[in-house]
C-alpha positions in Angstrom: 35.8 -49.5 91.9 32.5 -47.9 91.3 34.1 -44.4 91.7 36.8 -45.2 89.2 34.4 -46.4 86.5 32.3 -43.2 86.9 35.5 -41.1 86.5 36.5 -42.9 83.4 33.0 -42.5 81.8 33.1 -38.7 82.6 36.5 -38.3 81.0 35.4 -40.1 77.8 32.3 -37.9 77.5 34.4 -34.7 77.8 36.8 -35.9 75.2 33.9 -36.6 72.8 32.4 -33.2 73.3 35.7 -31.5 72.7 36.2 -33.4 69.5 32.7 -32.4 68.3 33.4 -28.7 68.9 36.6 -28.9 67.0 34.9 -30.7 64.1 32.2 -28.0 64.0 34.8 -25.2 63.9 36.7 -27.0 61.2 33.6 -27.5 59.0 32.7 -23.8 59.2 36.2 -22.8 58.3 36.2 -25.2 55.3 32.8 -23.7 54.1 34.2 -20.2 54.4 37.3 -21.1 52.5 35.2 -22.8 49.7 33.0 -19.7 49.4 36.0 -17.4 49.2 37.5 -19.7 46.5 34.3 -19.6 44.3 34.7 -17.2 41.3 32.4 -14.1 40.9 30.0 -14.6 37.8 31.4 -13.0 34.7 29.5 -10.0 33.3 27.1 -10.8 30.4 28.2 -9.3 27.1 25.4 -7.4 25.5 24.8 -4.7 22.9 22.9 -1.6 23.8 21.4 1.5 22.2 20.6 4.9 23.5 16.9 6.0 23.3 16.1 9.2 21.6 13.1 10.9 20.0 12.3 10.5 16.3 9.7 11.4 13.8 7.4 8.4 13.4 5.1 8.1 10.4 1.8 6.4 11.2 0.5 4.4 8.2 -2.2 1.9 7.3 -1.2 -1.0 5.1 -3.3 -2.5 2.4 -2.9 -4.5 -0.8 -4.5 -3.8 -4.1 -4.4 -3.9 -7.9 -3.4 -1.3 -10.4 -6.3 -0.5 -12.8 -6.5 1.7 -15.8 -7.7 5.3 -15.2 -10.1 4.7 -18.1 -10.8 1.7 -20.3 -12.9 1.5 -23.4 -13.9 -1.1 -26.0 -13.5 0.7 -29.3 -16.1 -0.7 -31.6 -17.3 -0.2 -35.2 -20.1 2.2 -35.7 -21.0 1.1 -39.2 -21.1 -2.1 -41.2 -18.2 -2.8 -43.6 -14.9 -4.5 -44.3 -11.7 -3.5 -42.5 -9.3 -2.2 -45.1 -6.5 -1.0 -42.7 -5.4 -1.2 -39.1 -3.2 1.7 -38.0 -2.5 0.7 -34.4 -1.6 -2.5 -32.6 -1.0 -4.0 -29.2 0.9 -1.7 -26.8 0.9 1.4 -29.1 0.5 4.8 -27.4 -2.2 6.7 -29.2 -3.7 10.2 -28.9 -7.3 11.2 -28.7 -8.8 11.4 -32.2 -6.1 9.3 -33.8 -7.3 6.9 -36.5 -6.9 3.3 -35.3 -8.5 1.4 -38.2 -10.4 2.1 -41.5 -13.5 0.5 -42.9 -14.3 0.4 -46.6 -16.3 3.6 -47.3 -16.8 3.4 -51.0 -20.6 2.6 -50.9 -21.3 5.2 -48.2 -19.3 7.8 -50.1 -21.4 7.2 -53.2 -24.6 7.5 -51.2 -23.2 10.7 -49.7 -22.5 12.2 -53.1 -26.1 11.3 -54.2 -27.5 13.0 -51.1 -25.4 16.1 -51.7 -26.7 16.3 -55.3 -30.3 15.9 -54.1 -29.7 18.6 -51.5 -28.5 21.0 -54.2 -31.7 20.4 -56.2 -34.0 20.8 -53.2 -32.2 24.0 -52.2 -32.8 25.5 -55.7 -36.5 24.3 -55.5 -36.9 26.1 -52.2 -35.5 29.3 -53.6 -37.9 29.3 -56.6 -40.8 28.5 -54.3 -39.9 31.4 -52.1 -40.1 33.8 -55.1 -43.4 32.3 -56.3 -44.9 32.6 -52.9 -43.8 36.2 -52.7 -45.7 36.9 -55.9 -48.8 35.0 -54.7 -48.5 32.4 -57.3 -47.8 29.5 -54.9 -49.9 28.6 -51.9 -48.5 28.4 -48.4 -49.2 24.6 -48.3 -47.2 24.0 -51.4 -44.3 26.1 -50.1 -44.3 24.2 -46.8 -44.0 20.9 -48.6 -41.0 22.0 -50.6 -39.3 23.4 -47.5 -39.9 20.2 -45.7 -38.3 18.2 -48.5 -35.3 20.5 -48.3 -34.9 19.7 -44.6 -35.2 16.0 -45.2 -32.5 16.1 -47.9 -30.2 18.1 -45.6 -30.7 15.6 -42.7 -30.0 12.7 -45.1 -26.8 14.3 -46.3 -25.7 14.9 -42.7 -26.4 11.3 -41.6 -24.4 9.9 -44.5 -21.5 12.3 -43.8 -21.4 11.0 -40.2 -21.5 7.4 -41.4 -18.6 8.1 -43.8 -16.7 9.7 -41.0 -17.3 6.7 -38.8 -15.5 4.4 -41.3 -12.4 5.8 -39.6 -12.3 4.3 -36.1 -10.7 6.8 -33.8 -9.3 6.8 -30.2 -11.7 8.3 -27.7 -8.9 9.4 -25.3 -5.1 9.3 -24.9 -3.9 5.8 -24.0 -2.5 2.5 -25.0 -3.9 -0.4 -27.0 -4.4 -3.2 -24.6 -6.0 -5.6 -27.1 -6.6 -5.9 -30.8 -9.6 -8.0 -31.7 -9.9 -7.8 -35.5 -7.8 -8.3 -38.7 -7.6 -6.5 -42.0 -10.3 -8.1 -44.3 -12.7 -8.9 -41.5 -16.3 -7.8 -42.1 -17.5 -6.0 -39.0 -21.0 -4.9 -38.0 -22.1 -2.0 -35.9 -20.9 -2.7 -32.3 -18.2 -5.2 -33.2 -15.2 -4.6 -30.8 -12.0 -3.8 -32.7 -9.7 -2.6 -29.8 -9.5 -2.3 -26.1 -8.0 1.0 -25.1 -6.7 1.9 -21.6 -5.6 5.2 -20.2 -2.5 4.2 -18.1 -1.2 7.5 -16.8 -2.1 7.8 -14.0 -3.3 4.4 -12.9 -5.9 3.7 -10.2 -4.8 1.6 -7.3 -7.8 -0.1 -5.7 -7.8 -2.0 -2.4 -9.6 -2.3 0.9 -8.9 -0.9 4.4 -10.4 -2.4 7.5 -13.4 -0.4 8.7 -11.8 0.3 12.1 -9.5 2.8 10.3 -12.3 4.8 8.8 -11.8 7.8 11.0 -8.0 7.9 10.2 -8.2 8.0 6.4 -9.1 11.0 4.2 -8.8 11.9 0.5 -5.6 13.7 -0.3 -3.4 11.6 2.0 -0.1 10.3 0.6 0.0 6.7 -0.6 3.2 4.8 -1.1 3.2 1.5 -3.1 5.6 -1.1 -4.3 5.3 -3.7 -7.0 7.4 -6.8 -7.7 8.2 -5.7 -11.2 10.1 -2.7 -9.8 12.0 -4.0 -6.8 13.3 -1.4 -4.4 11.3 1.4 -5.9 8.6 3.3 -4.1 5.6 4.7 -6.0 4.0 7.8 -4.7 0.4 8.7 -5.2 -2.6 10.3 -3.5 -5.7 8.8 -2.0 -8.6 10.1 -4.2 -11.7 8.0 -3.3 -13.1 6.3 -0.2 -16.2 4.2 -0.4 -19.1 5.5 1.7 -20.2 2.0 2.6 -18.4 -0.9 4.3 -18.3 -4.4 2.8 -20.4 -6.5 5.1 -18.5 -9.6 4.3 -14.9 -8.4 4.7 -15.7 -5.5 7.0 -13.5 -3.2 4.9 -13.8 0.0 3.0 -12.9 0.2 -0.7 -10.3 2.9 -1.4 -8.7 4.2 -4.5 -5.5 6.2 -5.2 -4.0 7.7 -8.3 -0.5 6.6 -9.0 1.5 8.5 -11.8 2.9 6.2 -14.5 5.2 8.2 -16.8 6.6 6.1 -19.5 4.1 3.3 -18.9 6.4 1.2 -16.8 3.5 0.1 -14.6 0.9 -2.2 -16.2 -2.7 -2.6 -15.4 -3.4 -5.6 -13.3 -0.1 -5.4 -11.3 -0.4 -6.5 -7.7 0.7 -3.8 -5.3 1.5 -3.5 -1.6 0.8 0.0 -0.3 0.4 2.1 2.8 -1.5 5.3 3.5 0.3 8.0 5.5 -2.3 9.1 8.1 -0.1 11.4 10.2 3.4 12.0 11.4 4.6 12.4 15.0 7.8 14.3 15.5 8.4 13.4 19.1 8.1 9.6 19.4 10.5 7.3 21.2 11.5 4.4 19.1 13.6 1.3 20.0 14.8 -1.7 18.1 12.3 -4.6 18.3 15.0 -6.9 19.7 15.1 -4.7 22.8 11.7 -5.9 23.9 10.8 -9.0 26.0 7.2 -10.0 26.3 5.8 -12.5 28.7 2.3 -13.1 30.0 1.0 -9.9 28.4 3.7 -7.7 29.9 6.4 -6.1 27.7 9.7 -5.1 29.3 13.1 -3.7 28.4 16.4 -3.9 30.3 18.0 -0.6 31.2 21.8 -0.5 31.4 23.1 1.7 34.2 26.4 3.6 34.0 28.0 1.0 36.3 27.0 -1.9 34.1 24.0 -3.1 36.0 20.7 -3.9 34.3 17.2 -3.2 35.6 14.0 -4.4 34.0 11.3 -1.8 33.3 7.8 -2.4 32.0 6.9 -0.4 28.8 3.9 0.2 26.6 4.7 -0.4 23.0 2.9 1.4 20.2 2.7 0.6 16.5 5.7 -0.9 14.7 7.1 -1.3 11.2 10.2 -3.2 10.2 12.7 -3.3 13.1 11.5 -0.2 14.9 8.9 -0.1 17.7 7.3 3.0 19.2 7.3 3.2 23.0 4.3 5.0 24.2 5.2 4.9 28.0 8.1 3.7 30.1 11.2 5.2 28.5 12.8 8.7 28.3 15.4 10.1 25.9 18.9 9.2 27.1 17.9 5.8 28.5 20.2 3.0 27.4 18.5 -0.4 26.7 20.1 -3.8 26.0 19.4 -5.1 22.5 21.0 -8.6 22.8 21.6 -11.4 25.3 18.2 -10.6 26.9 17.6 -14.3 27.8 20.6 -14.2 30.2 19.6 -11.0 31.9 17.7 -10.5 35.2 17.3 -7.7 37.7 20.7 -6.6 38.9 22.8 -8.6 36.4 26.2 -7.2 35.6 26.8 -6.6 31.9 29.6 -5.3 29.7 28.5 -3.5 26.6 30.2 -4.7 23.4 31.7 -2.2 21.0 29.6 -3.5 18.2 26.5 -2.0 19.7 23.3 -2.3 17.7 22.5 0.6 15.4 19.7 3.1 16.1 16.3 2.2 14.8 16.1 2.7 11.0 14.9 6.1 9.8 12.2 6.7 7.3 13.2 7.1 3.6 14.0 10.8 4.1 16.6 9.8 6.7 15.0 11.3 9.8 11.9 9.3 10.5 11.1 5.8 11.8 7.8 4.7 10.4 5.2 2.9 12.5 2.4 1.0 10.9 -1.2 0.0 11.6 -1.4 -2.7 8.9 -4.7 -3.4 7.1 -3.9 -7.1 7.4 -3.6 -5.9 10.3 -1.0 -5.8 13.1 -2.8 -5.2 16.4 -1.7 -4.9 20.0 -2.7 -7.5 22.4 -3.8 -6.5 25.9 -0.2 -6.5 26.9 0.9 -4.3 24.0 2.6 -6.9 21.9 1.6 -6.7 18.2 0.6 -9.8 16.5 -1.0 -10.5 13.1 -4.7 -10.8 13.4 
């Protein structure tokens, strides 16, 4: 009996072991089948652009105000009543042109009197010269007559100047910015009548951060825009740089001359401008959307010929608009992804769409991509990413 029970127990144990082995083989087979049935991840659709070298213009941005090249308050130089005004607000006038006239009748009468007195004194001096030559007149008497002649001549000249000053004239070519008097007003010496501005060229004045002091120099090209002329770029030249930095703003005052033919620009206009400091002909530029920055590291995703992407760390330079200069990390001919970057990782398979992103925009002449060091100013962080300061 005891032997039979042991036999039955052994047979049952063997059966259980066999069943367990079969179940294990079946489970592994099911896992393999499930793995085989799982679909391969679809390639990520991206756009890409091929890296090449471009001419990059390095500029410094600043904002400023257009000022008159010269401005003067044209005032009366004699007392009198205004009898005529020959110029008004906005008029273009030439140097020496009469702008207004003051009543000169009293001064003209005094001038005629002085001229008559001068004629008499001149004749007296001639007779005195003859008498002195014959020894009839002493030298002292002759000197007194000659002195009277000089006084008469000076009085005549002074009155002639005063009569001339009754015609108020423009001191330089320009436009009337203000008219401050009316016909019939009695004005005194020094009373402002007009404000005259020379508006061609205009002076663009602004400030550049002092850290750019070593990069700017007179004669550099300045490009400006104003809201009154949208889409139009104004070209000028940097003419003056302050020798001292503003201790409050830590900036240098700069001034540029901007041509203004036709007077389309007005004094007081706000302008956004940049100074072209230099141009690099062999710079690598990529679209800004091709960059991924995280924890101070900037990377791009290179697209291989077989459709696989690989991340690469790069060092960005200055940027402007949609273009970013790459100082280190890329070579001409590399192809970088410009969209779908959030779905990419090392080794991700991609398919490049036909509507690939265009190359970085060129400069206005069609072959340059400008890069800017703004005065406001864009600066690179330790990782190379530019952010407004």
